[in-house]
C-alpha positions in Angstrom: 12.2 64.9 19.1 9.0 66.5 17.8 8.9 70.2 17.2 8.0 72.1 20.3 5.2 74.0 18.6 3.5 70.8 17.4 3.9 69.1 20.7 2.6 72.1 22.7 -0.5 72.3 20.4 -1.1 68.6 20.9 -0.7 69.1 24.7 -3.3 71.9 24.6 -5.8 69.6 22.8 -5.2 66.7 25.2 -5.6 69.0 28.2 -8.8 70.5 26.9 -10.4 67.1 26.3 -9.2 65.7 29.7 -10.8 68.7 31.4 -14.2 67.3 30.5 -13.6 63.6 29.8 -11.6 60.9 31.6 -9.6 59.8 28.5 -8.6 60.8 25.1 -7.6 58.5 22.2 -5.1 59.9 19.8 -5.8 58.2 16.4 -5.3 60.9 13.8 -2.2 60.1 11.7 -0.7 63.6 11.9 -1.0 63.6 15.7 0.3 60.0 16.0 3.3 61.0 13.9 4.2 63.7 16.4 3.9 61.3 19.3 5.7 58.5 17.6 8.7 60.7 17.1 9.1 60.6 20.9 10.9 57.7 22.6 8.9 55.7 25.1 10.7 57.5 27.9 10.1 60.9 26.4 6.4 60.1 25.9 6.1 59.1 29.5 7.9 62.2 30.7 5.7 64.4 28.5 2.6 62.8 30.1 4.0 63.1 33.6 4.9 66.8 33.1 1.2 67.4 32.4 -0.3 65.1 35.1 -1.3 62.4 32.7 -0.7 58.7 32.1 -0.3 57.3 28.7 -0.8 53.9 27.1 0.1 52.8 23.5 -2.5 50.5 22.0 -3.3 48.6 18.8 0.3 48.2 17.7 0.9 51.9 17.9 -2.2 53.0 15.9 -3.7 54.5 19.0 -2.2 56.3 22.0 -4.4 56.9 25.1 -4.0 59.6 27.7 -5.7 59.7 31.1 -5.5 62.1 34.0 -3.2 60.7 36.6 -5.1 60.6 39.9 -1.8 60.0 41.8 -0.7 63.6 41.0 -3.9 65.2 42.2 -3.5 67.5 45.2 0.3 67.9 44.8 
């Protein structure tokens, strides 16, 4: 699993962008390397813990995060 420090830094970046935009596309190789070190289940759990949804695109060259509207108000 990715280092907790790297993953928390990436979570902070995702959170900051999703606070003002509806989506974020992770395409930077260093950031993708952190996320690719997670299993699909771990990536989904990471997203759910933060109230996001995630989608892998373009053969793994892009990972998208969205705010999960189903968790709003909980």
